[in-house]
C-alpha positions in Angstrom: 82.8 20.0 60.6 83.7 23.4 59.1 87.0 22.0 58.0 85.2 19.4 55.9 83.0 22.2 54.4 86.1 24.2 53.5 87.9 21.1 52.0 84.8 20.2 49.9 84.5 23.9 48.8 88.2 24.0 47.8 87.9 20.7 45.9 84.8 22.0 44.0 86.6 25.3 43.2 90.1 23.9 42.4 91.6 25.9 39.6 89.7 29.0 40.5 89.5 29.8 44.2 90.4 26.3 45.4 93.1 27.5 47.9 90.8 29.3 50.3 91.8 29.5 53.9 88.3 30.2 55.1 84.8 31.3 54.1 82.1 33.6 55.2 79.6 32.1 57.5 76.8 33.6 55.3 78.0 31.2 52.5 76.8 28.2 54.6 73.3 29.1 53.5 74.2 28.1 49.9 75.0 24.5 50.9 71.4 23.3 50.8 70.9 25.2 47.5 73.9 23.7 45.7 72.5 20.7 43.8 74.2 17.7 42.2 74.5 17.9 38.4 73.6 14.1 38.2 70.7 14.0 40.7 68.9 17.3 41.4 67.4 15.8 44.5 70.8 15.6 46.1 72.3 18.7 47.5 75.8 19.6 48.8 74.3 19.3 52.3 73.3 15.7 51.6 76.8 15.0 50.4 78.5 16.6 53.4 76.3 14.6 55.8 77.4 11.4 54.0 81.0 12.4 54.4 80.5 13.2 58.1 78.7 9.9 58.7 81.4 7.9 57.1 84.6 9.6 58.3 83.5 11.5 61.4 80.5 9.5 63.0 81.1 11.0 66.4 80.2 14.5 65.1 76.6 13.3 64.7 76.5 13.4 68.6 77.1 17.1 68.6 73.4 18.1 69.2 73.4 16.2 72.4 76.6 17.9 73.5 75.0 21.3 72.9 71.9 20.6 75.0 73.1 22.9 77.8 74.0 25.8 75.5 70.7 27.7 76.0 71.3 27.7 79.8 75.0 28.7 79.4 74.0 31.6 77.2 72.0 33.1 80.1 75.2 33.4 82.2 76.4 37.0 82.5 
C-alpha cells in the first residue's frame, strides 16, 4: 500500500522531487487534504482507494488480518 502512495507521489512530483525513494510517515496526513483540481470533493485519499480497489483488491482485507494486533501488542 505504501508503495502505491510513493508511486503516486512521485508521479505528481515528477520534474521536481519525483524520484523519491521514500517519504516521512507524517506526510501521510496530507493525503486527505490534497484535493483534485477538477473536483474539490475528491481527495488524493479517494484516488488511492480507487487504485487499490482496482489493482490490489486483496489489500482491502487488511483490517480483518489485523484484528489480533491489539492482543499481540500486549506480549512482552
